[in-house]
N, C-alpha and C positions, 0 to 999 in steps of 0.2 A: 420332253420330247410326246410330241404327237404322231401319234397314229394312223395312220390312211387308211381305212375299212376295204380286201377283196369287193371287186363286186354281189360273192357269194352270203362274205360274212353283215359284210353294210347292209342288205336286206333283217339279218335279226341281229341287229343291235337296237332300242330304245331306248325312249328320256317317257317316262310316265308321268303324266300328270294325274296324280289324284286331290281336287274337289273337295269337298266337307263343311259342316258347320261346325261354326266356335266349341272346341272340345272336341276335339272328331282328331284331329289331324297331329294329336301328339301318342294315336292308340293305332297309326295305319302307320306313322312312320316304324315305334315301337311289333309291330305283324312283320315290316319292310324287314328289319334287324333280324329278327329273332328267323326269313329267311333267308342269311346272309345280304340284304343286298342292300351297296349303301345311298344311301338317302344326302344325297347335293344341298338341298335346298327344304327350309319355308318357312315360311313367312304367310302373309297376312292380308286379303282382301274382303270385298262387296261383293251381295251382286247383283246384278239391275235390270231384272226382270222389272218389270211394268206392273202395277198396279194389280192388274186381271191377271195376270200369273203369280204372281204371288199371289191372290189369293183363291188362285187353284192351285196352289203348292200347298195353301197349307204353313203360310212360313210369318212368324211373329217379327223374327229378325235375316237382318241382310247378310253379316259376317261371315266371315269365311273363309277359311285355313286353306294353303295348297301345301300342298306334300311335293315337291319332284323326283322322280330317282330315275338311277339310270342300269341297264340288267336290259342279257341278251333275248328277245321276245317270243322260245319258247315258259324262259321263265313268264315275263309278263302274262303270257296266256294264264298260266294260271291262278296266277297271286292278283291278276283281274278278279276272276271271279269267285277270289277269295276275296277279297276286297267288298266285292258285288252282297256276298252273303251273309259277311260279316256286318257289314254299315249297313244295308238294304237300305242302297242304292237303288231298288229296280224299285222304291217305293217314293209318293212326286216329295222332292223337297231333298231329303237327305244327300243329293250330292249326285256330283260325276268323276268319272276313271276315263283313261286315254290315252294312248299312245302313238308315240311319231318317230317315224327313225333316224338313225343318228349316221353321216355318211364318215364320222373320224372324231376320237380322241384328244382327249391332253390332260397330264397327273401322271404321280406319283403311280398308281395303281394301273395303270391305262393298261402294261402288257400283261397284265391279270386276268382284266373283265375277255380282255379281247382271249385269249386264248383258253378261257372258260366258254365263250361262245360251243367248240364240242363239244364241252360237257355239259350241255344243256340242252343240246339238243340241234346242232348247228343246222344240218337238215329241212327242218320245217320253213317253211311256206310264210311271212305275210297275211296275213287278214286281206280282203280293200272291203274299205267303205266306204261309202259314201255321201261320208262327211268330211269335211277339213277346217282345221286350228286358224280362225282371220285374228289375228295381229293388230291392232288398233294403239299407236305410240300419241297423242296426244297433250295438250299444253295440257296443267293443275287446274282442273274445273269445269272440264268439255266434257267427262266423263255420260255422265247424264241430257247433253245434247246429240250428244257424239249415237247415245242406243238411241233414243230415241230415232235419229233417222235411220240404224239398224233396221228398228221394229219399224220404220216404215215400207219397208221392203222381207218383210218378214219375219225377222232374226225374232225368236221366241226370247232371249235373256243372255249373257253373256257376266263372265267375272272381271268385276277391276280391281286393278295391284297400286297399290302407289309407290313411283319411283322419282330419279336423280339426274338430270341431261345430264352428259357432262359435253365438258370444254365450254361455256360459255359464255365467262369470258375471253379468254380467247378472242370469239367467231365476233364479241361488243369492241375489241379495242381493234379487227384490222376492219372489222364491213361497218361500225358506228351504230350497228341492230339490236335493237334489244331482243334475247332470246329466253325468254321463260324456266330456268330449272327444273320447274318440277315439276311432271309427269308422272301420264296416268298412265296403263300401260289395257287395255280391256280385252278379253279372252271372249271369242265372238267360237262355236263348236253350230258349224251350220252344213247342213244338205246343200251338197251342188248346185240344185235345181236351182238355191238364191242365193249362192252361193256370191257367184259378180254384181250380181244384182245388190248384193247390202255392202261387199268394198266401191261401187260407182256407184251409190246412195249417198254415205259419209264418205268420197273426197269432194266428192257435189259442194259438200256444205261444207265441210269440213280440216277439205285438203291444207298442203301446206302453203299459197296462199293465200291460207285465211284464216280470222284470228288459233281458230283450236289449235292447226300447224302439224294434220297428222299427217302421223307415217301408217300408210292398212297395205298387209302383205300376206300372205295365205300358205298355208305345208299341210301337206298329208295327214290322216292320223291315222291308222292300221287296226286304230281294237277302241268300241266307245262301248261301256257302261254304264246306267241309266237314267237314261234321257229319259223323260216324259214322254205316254200315250200321247200324238198329234204334236210334239217339236215340233215339225216341218207344216205351216198351217196350207193344205185348199183354194 
């Protein structure tokens, strides 16, 4: 069953992204579970920051763990602060956490989650931020090139996740073209001042008509913790 959230409730259900160094992801998941939050996905990625940024952050290892979890916004405001304090996200290189709004959910626990919004403060207004999350879905092997273009438009870094495209065999069969099934999803948290420039820079060199075949879109972010000072270059 799919639950379309009302205008009031859809402002209060979010998907939290917590991106941390290898070894910390399960600890984040444990913290969320203890608070009664469902951990929807636990996966791996790699940082894509430039060598200069990595040097600033003090990172010798760019491997990442990504935890995705769904919860009411009132809960996320408290948990994102707890995660920030426990895992020291304020310290450069420790990780980042943010949330994006959800308008619909599906699954056997959907009703319980929606009904629980009132319990966790359905009247809590979602904070507006100056950031958006850019998604770039590109063919495998192009993540570094894509990030180089993004950095030319003042992106400081991102996280790349390995993925697999679906429907490639059907496309080959009907269109006589080869579609690379292995994909990489690049997540870039960008300030509104540079978000459009980053997207244009990526599309110009790596869009769907190029070898990288990149699809680019962005979504609003409702909460952010862990951004280093100077995240947006002047």
